[in-house]
C-alpha positions in Angstrom: 2.5 -44.8 -16.4 6.0 -43.4 -16.4 7.3 -41.3 -14.0 7.3 -37.8 -15.9 3.8 -38.7 -17.0 2.8 -39.0 -13.2 4.8 -36.1 -12.6 3.1 -34.0 -15.3 -0.4 -34.7 -14.4 0.2 -33.8 -10.4 1.6 -30.7 -11.4 -1.5 -30.1 -13.6 -3.4 -31.2 -10.8 -2.1 -29.0 -8.3 -2.3 -25.9 -10.4 -6.1 -27.0 -11.6 -6.6 -26.7 -7.4 -5.1 -23.8 -6.9 -6.7 -21.7 -9.6 -10.2 -23.2 -8.1 -9.1 -22.4 -4.6 -8.1 -18.7 -5.7 -10.8 -18.1 -8.0 -13.5 -19.8 -5.9 -11.9 -19.3 -2.2 -10.6 -16.3 -2.5 -12.3 -14.4 -5.3 -9.7 -13.6 -7.7 -9.7 -13.6 -11.2 -12.6 -11.5 -11.6 -11.0 -8.2 -9.8 -13.4 -5.0 -10.0 -12.5 -2.9 -12.6 -11.1 0.5 -13.7 -11.7 2.8 -16.6 -9.0 5.2 -17.7 -10.5 9.0 -17.7 -9.5 11.7 -20.1 -11.6 14.2 -17.5 -11.6 12.7 -14.3 -8.3 10.3 -14.3 -10.1 7.2 -13.6 -12.8 5.6 -12.3 -14.6 2.0 -11.3 -15.9 0.6 -14.0 -19.9 0.2 -13.3 -20.5 -4.0 -12.2 -22.4 -6.5 -11.0 -20.9 -7.8 -7.3 -17.5 -9.0 -6.9 -16.8 -11.3 -4.0 -13.2 -10.7 -2.8 -11.4 -11.8 0.3 -15.2 -13.0 1.8 -16.1 -9.2 1.0 -18.6 -7.8 -1.8 -17.8 -5.2 -3.6 -20.4 -3.5 -5.9 -20.7 -0.1 -8.1 -23.6 0.8 -9.7 -24.3 2.5 -13.0 -22.3 6.0 -11.8 -19.3 4.2 -10.8 -20.3 4.2 -6.8 -20.1 1.8 -4.2 -23.7 2.4 -3.4 -27.5 1.8 -5.0 -28.6 3.2 -8.3 -30.1 6.4 -7.3 -34.2 6.1 -7.5 -36.5 9.0 -8.3 -36.3 11.8 -5.8 -39.4 11.2 -3.2 -40.5 14.1 -1.3 -39.3 13.8 2.3 -36.5 10.8 1.5 -33.1 11.9 2.5 -30.8 12.2 -0.5 -26.9 12.5 0.8 -23.9 12.7 -1.4 -20.6 11.5 0.5 -17.1 12.7 -1.7 -13.3 11.4 -0.9 -10.8 9.0 -1.7 -10.0 5.1 -0.9 -11.2 6.4 3.2 -14.6 6.1 1.9 -14.3 3.6 -1.1 -13.3 0.9 1.6 -11.6 -1.4 -1.4 -11.6 -5.0 -1.9 -10.8 -5.1 1.9 -13.9 -3.7 2.9 -17.6 -5.0 2.7 -20.1 -3.0 1.1 -22.4 -3.6 4.0 -19.7 -2.1 6.2 -18.8 0.7 4.4 -19.8 4.3 6.4 -22.1 5.1 2.9 -23.6 1.5 3.6 -24.5 2.2 7.0 -26.2 5.5 6.9 -28.3 4.2 4.3 -29.4 1.4 6.2 -29.9 3.9 9.3 -31.9 5.9 7.3 -34.4 3.5 5.7 -34.8 2.3 2.5 -36.6 5.6 0.8 -33.5 7.4 1.8 -30.4 7.5 -1.3 -26.6 7.8 -0.1 -24.2 8.1 -2.7 -20.5 7.5 -2.2 -18.7 9.0 -4.8 -14.5 7.9 -4.3 -11.9 6.4 -5.5 -8.5 5.3 -4.3 -6.3 8.3 -4.3 -8.8 10.6 -5.6 -8.5 14.1 -4.6 -10.3 17.7 -5.2 -9.2 17.3 -8.9 -11.0 14.3 -9.7 -14.1 14.8 -7.5 -13.9 18.6 -9.0 -13.9 16.4 -12.9 -16.7 14.0 -11.6 -19.0 16.4 -10.3 -18.9 18.5 -13.2 -20.0 15.2 -15.0 -22.4 13.4 -12.9 -23.8 16.5 -11.1 -24.9 16.7 -7.4 -27.8 14.1 -7.6 -30.6 16.5 -6.2 -28.2 16.3 -2.6 -29.9 17.4 0.4 -26.3 17.3 2.0 -23.1 16.9 0.5 -20.2 15.6 2.6 -16.5 16.0 1.6 -14.2 13.6 4.2 -10.8 15.5 3.1 -7.5 13.9 4.3 -4.3 16.3 4.5 -2.3 14.8 1.6 -5.4 15.0 -0.5 -5.1 18.8 -1.2 -1.5 18.0 -3.7 -3.0 14.2 -5.3 -3.6 15.6 -8.7 -4.0 13.6 -12.0 -1.7 12.4 -13.7 -3.8 10.9 -16.7 -1.1 7.4 -17.4 -2.7 4.8 -20.1 -2.5 2.0 -17.1 -1.9 2.5 -13.5 -1.0 -0.6 -12.9 -1.6 -3.6 -11.0 -4.0 -2.3 -8.4 -6.0 -0.6 -11.2 -6.6 -3.3 -13.5 -8.5 -2.1 -16.2 -9.3 -6.1 -18.2 -9.5 -8.8 -15.8 -6.9 -11.7 -16.0 -7.0 -15.0 -17.8 -6.6 -16.8 -14.8 -7.0 -16.8 -11.3 -3.7 -17.6 -10.5 -2.0 -14.7 -12.5 -3.9 -12.3 -10.3 -2.0 -14.3 -7.5 1.4 -13.9 -8.8 1.6 -11.0 -11.1 -0.8 -8.9 -8.3 -0.6 -10.2 -4.6 2.5 -12.2 -5.1 4.9 -9.1 -4.6 3.4 -8.6 -1.3 5.1 -11.8 -0.1 8.0 -12.3 -2.5 9.2 -8.7 -4.1 11.1 -10.3 -7.0 7.9 -11.2 -8.5 6.8 -7.3 -8.9 8.8 -7.9 -12.2 5.9 -10.3 -13.6 3.8 -7.2 -12.4 1.8 -4.9 -14.9 3.7 -1.6 -14.6 1.8 1.9 -14.4 2.8 4.0 -17.5 4.6 6.8 -17.3 2.3 10.5 -16.3 0.7 12.0 -19.3 0.7 15.3 -16.9 3.7 16.3 -14.6 4.0 19.2 -11.8 6.6 20.7 -9.8 6.0 20.9 -5.8 4.7 24.7 -6.1 2.2 23.5 -9.2 1.1 20.8 -6.8 0.1 23.3 -3.5 -1.1 26.0 -6.3 -3.6 23.9 -8.9 -4.2 21.6 -5.8 -5.6 24.8 -3.9 -7.3 25.7 -7.0 -9.2 22.6 -7.3 -10.3 22.4 -3.5 -11.7 25.2 -3.3 -13.6 25.4 -7.2 -14.9 21.8 -5.2 -16.1 23.6 -2.4 -17.8 26.4 -4.1 -19.6 23.9 -6.5 -20.9 21.6 -2.9 -22.1 25.2 -1.9 -23.7 26.0 -5.0 -25.2 22.3 -6.1 -26.0 20.6 -3.2 -28.5 21.7 0.0 -25.9 21.8 2.1 -22.7 20.9 2.7 -19.9 19.9 4.7 -16.2 18.9 5.0 -14.9 16.0 7.6 -10.9 16.1 8.1 -9.6 12.5 8.3 -6.4 12.5 10.0 -3.9 9.4 9.5 -2.8 7.4 12.9 0.8 9.8 12.1 -1.2 12.7 12.6 -3.4 11.6 15.9 0.0 10.8 17.4 1.1 13.6 16.6 2.8 13.8 13.2 2.8 16.7 10.5 0.5 17.4 8.5 1.3 19.9 6.1 -1.7 20.3 3.9 -4.0 20.5 6.6 -3.5 24.3 7.6 -4.2 25.0 3.4 -7.1 22.9 3.1 -8.9 24.6 6.8 -7.7 28.4 5.3 -9.9 27.1 2.0 -12.9 25.8 4.0 -12.7 29.0 6.0 -12.4 31.4 3.0 -15.8 30.0 1.5 -17.6 29.8 4.7 -18.5 26.2 5.0 -18.8 24.5 8.1 -16.2 21.5 8.9 -15.2 19.4 12.1 -11.5 18.1 12.3 -11.2 14.2 13.7 -7.7 15.1 14.9 -10.0 16.8 17.8 -12.3 14.6 18.4 -12.6 13.3 21.3 -13.9 9.7 20.5 -11.8 9.1 17.3 -9.7 6.3 17.8 -6.3 4.7 16.7 -8.4 1.2 16.9 -10.5 2.5 14.3 -7.4 1.8 11.5 -6.1 -1.4 9.6 -3.0 0.5 8.4 -2.3 3.9 8.9 -4.6 5.9 7.1 -7.8 3.3 5.8 -10.0 2.2 8.4 -11.3 -0.9 9.6 -15.0 -2.2 10.3 -14.9 -0.2 13.9 -13.9 2.7 12.2 -16.5 2.5 9.0 -19.1 2.2 11.8 -17.6 5.0 13.8 -17.3 7.1 10.7 -20.8 6.5 9.7 -22.7 7.6 12.9 -20.5 10.8 12.6 -22.2 10.6 8.6 -25.8 10.6 11.1 -25.2 12.9 13.0 -24.1 15.9 10.6 -27.5 14.5 8.8 -29.3 15.4 11.8 -28.0 18.8 12.0 -25.4 18.5 15.1 -23.0 20.3 13.2 -19.9 20.5 15.4 -21.0 18.7 18.3 -20.0 15.4 16.4 -16.6 15.8 16.5 -17.3 15.9 20.8 
């Protein structure tokens, strides 16, 4: 066989092997997808379970990382947890390790715990989501709110880039290079799908004003739509270390104005830096700790859940 032919064959074999490793070993090539939405901004596409980086990632028909809501049964707990990437978990968190999944398991098979979330959702996204899908007869709604969420308003882009895929890649290798490659070798970013320009832009004052209004409206809807409502203020590691949280005072003011109970994990003696995999996202230990707090709130212990 000519040298060039042998080289070509070797390249093909390496490419096929790499594709198989990326697809079946890592789980690339079949990412959880997002849907662009004219009201909510974007949300997870309902799907079967995906296997990514050794983790199972599943979405029900309501775009939740949760089981389908069953028919309402007398005496069975129904809890709706709302938030952003904190409770969504992303592909680095296995479905079984989510705080909401752990809470569901602890409450038993007849209970249902919903997980209404997506990365970078703020109160405005959650308000639009609950206006469409309702409160699902929840006995308790819990909003997990970070200090930066207040001014995270919908921009209504046509495409949000590589981390929010709206269609699957042709090859697992394509996803490896275009989505994850730039994190190792930044020049590869030129090959990545780029976010399109925002259709809606805001001044800093508009972000604050509209963010406060959206949060107030969401909290009012929580009070009216669920049997009970609670807010968990979730901190970053920077905030735990004494860093600034300029929006937290505005969030607390709205929560108090509407008379909703809340706990602030900055003041929780048992909330630790070891619960994080980066500055904000909880690791498996953090998800378990958050699940314990959610269960504590369900059990009616209120402020004691932050002790």
